[in-house]
ROVEXFI-633521 format. One record per residue (C-alpha): x, y, z; residue in three letters. Coordinates in pm, 1 decimal. Example, Ala and Ser with C-alpha at 12.3 -4.5 7.8 and 13.67 -1.06 7.14 Angstrom:
! ROVEXFI-633521
<rec east="1230.0" north="-450.0" up="780.0" residu="ala"/>
<rec east="1367.0" north="-106.0" up="714.0" residu="ser"/>
This chain:
! ROVEXFI-633521
<rec east="2015.6" north="589.0" up="-46.0" residu="met"/>
<rec east="2014.4" north="443.6" up="-395.8" residu="ser"/>
<rec east="1807.5" north="169.3" up="-554.2" residu="leu"/>
<rec east="2001.7" north="-156.2" up="-587.0" residu="arg"/>
<rec east="1803.4" north="-417.1" up="-772.1" residu="leu"/>
<rec east="1895.5" north="-784.2" up="-723.2" residu="pro"/>
<rec east="1948.3" north="-988.9" up="-1037.5" residu="trp"/>
<rec east="1656.6" north="-1220.6" up="-1112.1" residu="ser"/>
<rec east="1612.9" north="-1471.0" up="-1396.6" residu="arg"/>
<rec east="1235.0" north="-1441.1" up="-1379.3" residu="asn"/>
<rec east="1126.6" north="-1113.0" up="-1209.8" residu="pro"/>
<rec east="759.8" north="-1095.1" up="-1116.9" residu="leu"/>
<rec east="591.7" north="-851.6" up="-1349.0" residu="lys"/>
<rec east="428.6" north="-557.3" up="-1181.7" residu="ile"/>
<rec east="184.9" north="-486.7" up="-1462.6" residu="asn"/>
<rec east="-3.1" north="-817.0" up="-1495.9" residu="asp"/>
<rec east="-329.2" north="-658.9" up="-1603.3" residu="ile"/>
<rec east="-475.7" north="-860.2" up="-1888.7" residu="thr"/>
<rec east="-678.4" north="-713.0" up="-2169.8" residu="ser"/>
<rec east="-1000.3" north="-854.6" up="-2018.1" residu="ser"/>
<rec east="-922.4" north="-696.7" up="-1680.2" residu="leu"/>
<rec east="-846.4" north="-362.7" up="-1842.2" residu="lys"/>
<rec east="-1186.1" north="-369.8" up="-2004.5" residu="lys"/>
<rec east="-1333.6" north="-404.1" up="-1661.3" residu="val"/>
<rec east="-1124.3" north="-147.7" up="-1481.9" residu="trp"/>
<rec east="-1069.7" north="99.8" up="-1769.6" residu="gly"/>
<rec east="-755.8" north="292.1" up="-1856.9" residu="thr"/>
<rec east="-745.0" north="523.3" up="-1556.5" residu="gln"/>
<rec east="-785.1" north="254.2" up="-1289.5" residu="glu"/>
<rec east="-540.4" north="21.7" up="-1470.1" residu="ser"/>
<rec east="-279.1" north="296.7" up="-1472.6" residu="glu"/>
<rec east="-346.2" north="374.5" up="-1110.1" residu="ala"/>
<rec east="-298.4" north="11.6" up="-1024.3" residu="arg"/>
<rec east="32.6" north="-1.6" up="-1212.3" residu="cys"/>
<rec east="161.5" north="311.8" up="-1033.0" residu="lys"/>
<rec east="68.6" north="185.8" up="-688.0" residu="leu"/>
<rec east="208.0" north="-160.3" up="-745.4" residu="ala"/>
<rec east="530.0" north="1.9" up="-863.0" residu="thr"/>
<rec east="540.6" north="201.3" up="-538.1" residu="ala"/>
<rec east="502.1" north="-122.5" up="-336.9" residu="tyr"/>
<rec east="790.0" north="-286.3" up="-527.3" residu="arg"/>
<rec east="1016.1" north="22.5" up="-487.9" residu="leu"/>
<rec east="927.7" north="32.6" up="-111.1" residu="thr"/>
<rec east="1057.5" north="-329.9" up="-92.4" residu="his"/>
<rec east="1376.8" north="-260.4" up="-289.2" residu="phe"/>
<rec east="1458.0" north="46.3" up="-72.1" residu="phe"/>
<rec east="1425.6" north="-173.6" up="235.0" residu="gly"/>
<rec east="1142.1" north="13.2" up="394.5" residu="trp"/>
<rec east="893.3" north="-284.3" up="415.1" residu="asp"/>
<rec east="812.9" north="-470.3" up="732.4" residu="asp"/>
<rec east="725.4" north="-826.7" up="627.2" residu="leu"/>
<rec east="361.5" north="-797.2" up="516.4" residu="ile"/>
<rec east="276.2" north="-492.3" up="728.6" residu="tyr"/>
<rec east="235.6" north="-128.8" up="638.0" residu="gly"/>
<rec east="18.3" north="9.1" up="368.5" residu="his"/>
<rec east="20.1" north="227.7" up="49.7" residu="leu"/>
<rec east="-316.2" north="347.0" up="-86.5" residu="thr"/>
<rec east="-425.0" north="539.7" up="-396.4" residu="leu"/>
<rec east="-763.9" north="671.7" up="-483.2" residu="lys"/>
<rec east="-915.8" north="543.0" up="-813.1" residu="val"/>
<rec east="-946.7" north="854.3" up="-1028.1" residu="pro"/>
<rec east="-1295.7" north="1008.9" up="-1020.1" residu="gly"/>
<rec east="-1418.5" north="790.0" up="-736.6" residu="thr"/>
<rec east="-1409.1" north="759.5" up="-359.2" residu="gln"/>
<rec east="-1263.5" north="412.6" up="-384.1" residu="his"/>
<rec east="-908.8" north="330.6" up="-281.0" residu="ile"/>
<rec east="-663.1" north="64.0" up="-383.0" residu="leu"/>
<rec east="-478.6" north="-117.0" up="-103.9" residu="ile"/>
<rec east="-247.4" north="-419.1" up="-74.2" residu="asn"/>
<rec east="-387.7" north="-768.6" up="-20.1" residu="pro"/>
<rec east="-297.7" north="-852.3" up="345.9" residu="phe"/>
<rec east="-80.9" north="-1161.5" up="318.9" residu="gly"/>
<rec east="127.6" north="-1073.0" up="17.0" residu="leu"/>
<rec east="476.5" north="-954.5" up="67.8" residu="his"/>
<rec east="553.7" north="-617.4" up="-94.5" residu="tyr"/>
<rec east="767.2" north="-795.8" up="-350.5" residu="asn"/>
<rec east="461.1" north="-1007.4" up="-449.8" residu="glu"/>
<rec east="211.1" north="-722.0" up="-493.6" residu="val"/>
<rec east="107.3" north="-668.0" up="-856.3" residu="thr"/>
<rec east="-126.2" north="-429.2" up="-1033.1" residu="ala"/>
<rec east="-406.5" north="-688.2" up="-1062.6" residu="ser"/>
<rec east="-377.5" north="-812.7" up="-701.8" residu="ser"/>
<rec east="-457.4" north="-484.8" up="-540.8" residu="leu"/>
<rec east="-791.7" north="-474.5" up="-351.4" residu="val"/>
<rec east="-1037.3" north="-194.6" up="-422.3" residu="lys"/>
<rec east="-1249.8" north="-78.7" up="-126.4" residu="ile"/>
<rec east="-1469.0" north="213.2" up="-43.6" residu="asp"/>
<rec east="-1424.4" north="449.3" up="252.2" residu="leu"/>
<rec east="-1664.3" north="243.2" up="461.6" residu="ala"/>
<rec east="-1446.5" north="-61.7" up="427.8" residu="gly"/>
<rec east="-1657.5" north="-255.4" up="176.1" residu="asn"/>
<rec east="-1469.3" north="-456.0" up="-87.9" residu="val"/>
<rec east="-1563.7" north="-332.0" up="-431.5" residu="ile"/>
<rec east="-1319.3" north="-557.5" up="-615.2" residu="asp"/>
<rec east="-1101.8" north="-814.4" up="-452.9" residu="lys"/>
<rec east="-846.2" north="-821.1" up="-730.1" residu="gly"/>
<rec east="-683.2" north="-1146.4" up="-844.0" residu="thr"/>
<rec east="-534.5" north="-1269.9" up="-514.5" residu="ser"/>
<rec east="-706.0" north="-1479.6" up="-250.0" residu="asn"/>
<rec east="-629.3" north="-1231.0" up="29.2" residu="phe"/>
<rec east="-844.3" north="-945.4" up="165.7" residu="ser"/>
<rec east="-720.6" north="-626.9" up="318.1" residu="phe"/>
<rec east="-606.3" north="-555.1" up="674.8" residu="gln"/>
<rec east="-840.7" north="-360.1" up="900.3" residu="arg"/>
<rec east="-563.3" north="-160.2" up="1056.0" residu="thr"/>
<rec east="-467.6" north="-21.6" up="711.7" residu="gly"/>
<rec east="-826.9" north="59.3" up="632.7" residu="tyr"/>
<rec east="-881.0" north="251.6" up="958.0" residu="val"/>
<rec east="-563.0" north="460.7" up="924.6" residu="ile"/>
<rec east="-591.9" north="534.2" up="552.4" residu="his"/>
<rec east="-970.8" north="588.6" up="529.3" residu="ser"/>
<rec east="-945.5" north="835.1" up="816.3" residu="ala"/>
<rec east="-709.1" north="1053.9" up="614.0" residu="ile"/>
<rec east="-859.1" north="996.8" up="274.7" residu="his"/>
<rec east="-1197.9" north="1108.7" up="421.3" residu="glu"/>
<rec east="-1053.6" north="1422.6" up="594.1" residu="ser"/>
<rec east="-795.1" north="1532.3" up="342.5" residu="arg"/>
<rec east="-932.9" north="1566.9" up="-11.3" residu="ser"/>
<rec east="-597.0" north="1703.4" up="-120.7" residu="asp"/>
<rec east="-422.6" north="1366.0" up="-48.2" residu="leu"/>
<rec east="-515.1" north="1111.2" up="-313.7" residu="asn"/>
<rec east="-218.7" north="882.7" up="-215.6" residu="ala"/>
<rec east="-82.2" north="770.6" up="123.2" residu="leu"/>
<rec east="217.3" north="573.1" up="230.2" residu="met"/>
<rec east="259.6" north="424.3" up="587.2" residu="his"/>
<rec east="582.7" north="239.3" up="661.0" residu="ile"/>
<rec east="772.5" north="84.4" up="954.0" residu="his"/>
<rec east="1131.8" north="149.5" up="836.4" residu="ser"/>
<rec east="1401.6" north="89.1" up="1091.5" residu="arg"/>
<rec east="1515.3" north="454.8" up="1101.4" residu="ala"/>
<rec east="1164.8" north="574.6" up="1099.9" residu="gly"/>
<rec east="1056.5" north="362.3" up="1387.1" residu="val"/>
<rec east="1374.6" north="467.7" up="1573.7" residu="gly"/>
<rec east="1289.0" north="830.0" up="1547.2" residu="val"/>
<rec east="920.3" north="765.1" up="1625.5" residu="ala"/>
<rec east="1026.1" north="600.3" up="1950.8" residu="cys"/>
<rec east="1276.0" north="861.6" up="2064.2" residu="ser"/>
<rec east="1211.2" north="1206.1" up="1926.6" residu="val"/>
<rec east="929.0" north="1429.2" up="2061.8" residu="asp"/>
<rec east="953.4" north="1687.7" up="1783.0" residu="lys"/>
<rec east="1161.0" north="1687.0" up="1474.2" residu="met"/>
<rec east="1352.8" north="2005.9" up="1372.5" residu="val"/>
<rec east="1487.0" north="2088.0" up="1030.0" residu="pro"/>
<rec east="1858.0" north="2011.6" up="1030.9" residu="met"/>
<rec east="1943.1" north="1892.4" up="679.1" residu="cys"/>
<rec east="1847.8" north="1974.7" up="319.3" residu="gln"/>
<rec east="1600.3" north="1683.1" up="300.6" residu="his"/>
<rec east="1411.3" north="1855.3" up="580.7" residu="ser"/>
<rec east="1289.9" north="2111.1" up="326.0" residu="val"/>
<rec east="1070.2" north="1858.6" up="162.9" residu="phe"/>
<rec east="892.2" north="1728.6" up="475.6" residu="ile"/>
<rec east="801.0" north="2044.5" up="665.7" residu="glu"/>
<rec east="571.1" north="2093.2" up="844.2" residu="pro"/>
<rec east="569.4" north="1751.1" up="1024.5" residu="val"/>
<rec east="260.3" north="1646.8" up="1217.4" residu="ser"/>
<rec east="245.5" north="1407.7" up="1515.5" residu="tyr"/>
<rec east="5.6" north="1131.8" up="1633.2" residu="his"/>
<rec east="40.6" north="952.1" up="1965.0" residu="pro"/>
<rec east="42.0" north="569.9" up="1997.7" residu="phe"/>
<rec east="-288.7" north="417.5" up="2117.2" residu="arg"/>
<rec east="-206.0" north="60.8" up="2050.2" residu="gly"/>
<rec east="-253.4" north="-138.2" up="1719.0" residu="ile"/>
<rec east="-510.3" north="66.2" up="1526.8" residu="val"/>
<rec east="-830.7" north="-133.6" up="1479.4" residu="thr"/>
<rec east="-1100.5" north="95.3" up="1625.0" residu="gln"/>
<rec east="-1280.9" north="346.1" up="1399.1" residu="glu"/>
<rec east="-1294.2" north="581.2" up="1704.9" residu="ser"/>
<rec east="-925.4" north="663.5" up="1643.0" residu="glu"/>
<rec east="-1009.8" north="797.6" up="1297.6" residu="lys"/>
<rec east="-1128.3" north="1119.7" up="1457.9" residu="ile"/>
<rec east="-797.3" north="1186.6" up="1637.1" residu="glu"/>
<rec east="-597.9" north="1081.0" up="1335.1" residu="leu"/>
<rec east="-774.1" north="1333.9" up="1120.5" residu="ala"/>
<rec east="-741.0" north="1605.3" up="1384.1" residu="glu"/>
<rec east="-367.7" north="1544.1" up="1413.3" residu="asn"/>
<rec east="-291.0" north="1548.7" up="1036.4" residu="phe"/>
<rec east="-426.0" north="1881.1" up="895.9" residu="leu"/>
<rec east="-325.0" north="2068.9" up="581.7" residu="ala"/>
<rec east="-78.9" north="2179.7" up="476.9" residu="pro"/>
<rec east="126.7" north="1901.3" up="645.8" residu="ser"/>
<rec east="198.8" north="1601.2" up="422.2" residu="lys"/>
<rec east="429.4" north="1406.7" up="670.9" residu="cys"/>
<rec east="297.7" north="1245.0" up="994.3" residu="leu"/>
<rec east="520.7" north="1094.5" up="1257.7" residu="leu"/>
<rec east="324.0" north="824.5" up="1436.5" residu="met"/>
<rec east="482.9" north="807.5" up="1770.4" residu="lys"/>
<rec east="624.7" north="460.6" up="1870.4" residu="asn"/>
<rec east="488.3" north="335.1" up="1534.7" residu="his"/>
<rec east="631.4" north="464.1" up="1205.9" residu="gly"/>
<rec east="600.0" north="719.3" up="925.9" residu="leu"/>
<rec east="316.1" north="828.0" up="707.6" residu="leu"/>
<rec east="320.6" north="1064.5" up="403.2" residu="thr"/>
<rec east="56.6" north="1185.6" up="162.7" residu="gly"/>
<rec east="45.9" north="1353.8" up="-175.3" residu="gly"/>
<rec east="-184.8" north="1451.6" up="-453.4" residu="ala"/>
<rec east="-20.8" north="1164.9" up="-644.0" residu="thr"/>
<rec east="156.3" north="843.2" up="-542.2" residu="ile"/>
<rec east="476.2" north="1000.3" up="-693.7" residu="glu"/>
<rec east="448.1" north="1284.9" up="-445.2" residu="glu"/>
<rec east="374.4" north="1059.8" up="-158.3" residu="ala"/>
<rec east="670.9" north="838.9" up="-243.2" residu="phe"/>
<rec east="907.9" north="1132.0" up="-277.1" residu="ser"/>
<rec east="791.4" north="1278.7" up="60.1" residu="arg"/>
<rec east="855.0" north="935.8" up="219.4" residu="met"/>
<rec east="1201.6" north="916.3" up="66.8" residu="tyr"/>
<rec east="1284.5" north="1246.7" up="220.7" residu="asn"/>
<rec east="1109.8" north="1169.0" up="547.7" residu="phe"/>
<rec east="1300.0" north="842.5" up="580.7" residu="his"/>
<rec east="1622.8" north="1011.5" up="490.1" residu="thr"/>
<rec east="1587.2" north="1274.7" up="759.9" residu="val"/>
<rec east="1513.6" north="999.7" up="1007.9" residu="cys"/>
<rec east="1821.2" north="817.0" up="905.0" residu="gln"/>
<rec east="2018.9" north="1142.3" up="941.2" residu="ala"/>
<rec east="1885.6" north="1167.5" up="1295.4" residu="tyr"/>
<rec east="2000.1" north="816.7" up="1372.8" residu="val"/>
<rec east="2342.9" north="858.8" up="1201.2" residu="asp"/>
<rec east="2412.3" north="1186.1" up="1385.7" residu="ala"/>
<rec east="2308.3" north="1053.3" up="1715.4" residu="gly"/>
<rec east="2009.5" north="1284.1" up="1763.4" residu="tyr"/>
<rec east="1776.1" north="1005.8" up="1874.2" residu="thr"/>
<rec east="1931.9" north="1020.6" up="2222.8" residu="his"/>
<rec east="2042.5" north="1383.9" up="2242.4" residu="arg"/>
<rec east="1887.2" north="1707.5" up="2110.2" residu="pro"/>
<rec east="1989.4" north="1862.2" up="1784.8" residu="val"/>
<rec east="2237.6" north="2148.8" up="1871.5" residu="pro"/>
<rec east="2068.2" north="2488.2" up="1812.5" residu="pro"/>
<rec east="2344.9" north="2589.8" up="1571.9" residu="glu"/>
<rec east="2264.3" north="2287.7" up="1354.6" residu="lys"/>
<rec east="1894.6" north="2375.7" up="1313.8" residu="ile"/>
<rec east="1802.1" north="2540.2" up="985.2" residu="leu"/>
<rec east="1641.6" north="2882.7" up="1022.1" residu="ser"/>
<rec east="1289.7" north="2950.7" up="925.9" residu="glu"/>
<rec east="1414.2" north="3196.7" up="656.4" residu="asp"/>
<rec east="1631.0" north="2925.4" up="499.7" residu="ile"/>
<rec east="1348.9" north="2672.5" up="510.1" residu="ile"/>
<rec east="1100.7" north="2914.5" up="350.1" residu="glu"/>
<rec east="1347.8" north="3020.0" up="82.3" residu="met"/>
<rec east="1438.2" north="2654.4" up="6.8" residu="ser"/>
<rec east="1070.9" north="2540.7" up="-12.1" residu="val"/>
<rec east="998.9" north="2813.6" up="-271.0" residu="lys"/>
<rec east="1310.8" north="2717.6" up="-465.7" residu="ala"/>
<rec east="1207.6" north="2346.6" up="-464.2" residu="ala"/>
<rec east="854.5" north="2439.6" up="-574.2" residu="ala"/>
<rec east="982.6" north="2634.5" up="-869.1" residu="ser"/>
<rec east="1186.4" north="2336.3" up="-981.4" residu="met"/>
<rec east="910.1" north="2075.6" up="-953.2" residu="asp"/>
<rec east="587.5" north="2261.1" up="-895.2" residu="gly"/>
<rec east="267.7" north="2060.1" up="-897.3" residu="glu"/>
<rec east="460.7" north="1760.8" up="-1038.6" residu="his"/>
<rec east="644.3" north="1702.9" up="-715.0" residu="phe"/>
<rec east="827.0" north="1368.1" up="-721.4" residu="gly"/>
<rec east="717.9" north="1263.7" up="-1072.5" residu="met"/>
<rec east="1065.2" north="1281.5" up="-1236.8" residu="met"/>
<rec east="1222.4" north="1092.1" up="-946.0" residu="asp"/>
<rec east="952.8" north="819.2" up="-955.4" residu="phe"/>
<rec east="971.5" north="780.8" up="-1333.5" residu="ala"/>
<rec east="1348.0" north="734.4" up="-1318.8" residu="ala"/>
<rec east="1305.5" north="464.6" up="-1057.8" residu="leu"/>
<rec east="1029.8" north="300.3" up="-1271.8" residu="ala"/>
<rec east="1271.9" north="293.5" up="-1563.8" residu="arg"/>
<rec east="1527.4" north="111.0" up="-1352.7" residu="gln"/>
<rec east="1265.8" north="-153.2" up="-1269.0" residu="leu"/>
<rec east="1160.4" north="-174.5" up="-1640.0" residu="asp"/>
<rec east="1525.8" north="-218.9" up="-1739.3" residu="ser"/>
<rec east="1554.7" north="-506.4" up="-1491.9" residu="ala"/>
<rec east="1253.9" north="-679.1" up="-1639.8" residu="gly"/>
<rec east="984.1" north="-591.8" up="-1387.3" residu="tyr"/>
<rec east="748.9" north="-432.3" up="-1647.4" residu="glu"/>
<rec east="591.4" north="-162.5" up="-1438.3" residu="thr"/>
<rec east="337.9" north="-38.2" up="-1690.7" residu="gly"/>
<rec east="437.9" north="305.0" up="-1577.0" residu="tyr"/>
<rec east="342.6" north="572.7" up="-1839.0" residu="pro"/>
<rec east="682.4" north="707.8" up="-1943.3" residu="his"/>
<rec east="669.1" north="1020.7" up="-2152.4" residu="ser"/>
């Protein structure tokens, strides 16, 4: 799947942080806001958004505060300054520049994982069509294409209804343990995590692509043939090869390239290109 940006005479800027706001938030938080808002816009342009639902979160560097979307804004409307800053107890630290607050469902899911997984500073949760299709039909995913290399091992969480109760945080944390960075939420959608938002986005790109391959190949209503499943040796070798190419900067080159496309189209991401 490639990024196809529609032409716009007046694209809504992603980096709308004024000099006065930057003084309040500082350089690190301002940069984090730009990166997360860029991820929201990319999620929209890739067609993974679901009206105003789903959530992407990013920890503010050096804190236990997370940035989350204002519930009510479309992903195509989210900007760096509009993001809401909350703590892991669900208290609003900074409501941003919009008139919307955050959605409780997003808080419950994301705080559960941010609390239990210190290695995951960024999380993405989407309801893409292919992702929901697989979440509703596949009990356990198997590695059957090259993109599978970047999502193994996949974890699973059963559907308990719309997530609003803090009691579900315990089970969510128990079902999403390291080293897994991809969670298939049964009958619900996809969730990925990463040390950075760039990594979380790249994991999601691969997760969604594998789900699309399941749908395209017809494996949502029949098992993957054994001869089509990649061996553990191939997966292990491929994971090592991928790590040697990208290392601890997983997804950063991909994300930067996408941010440059947005910048070229006038969206002004504020992404720190080197």
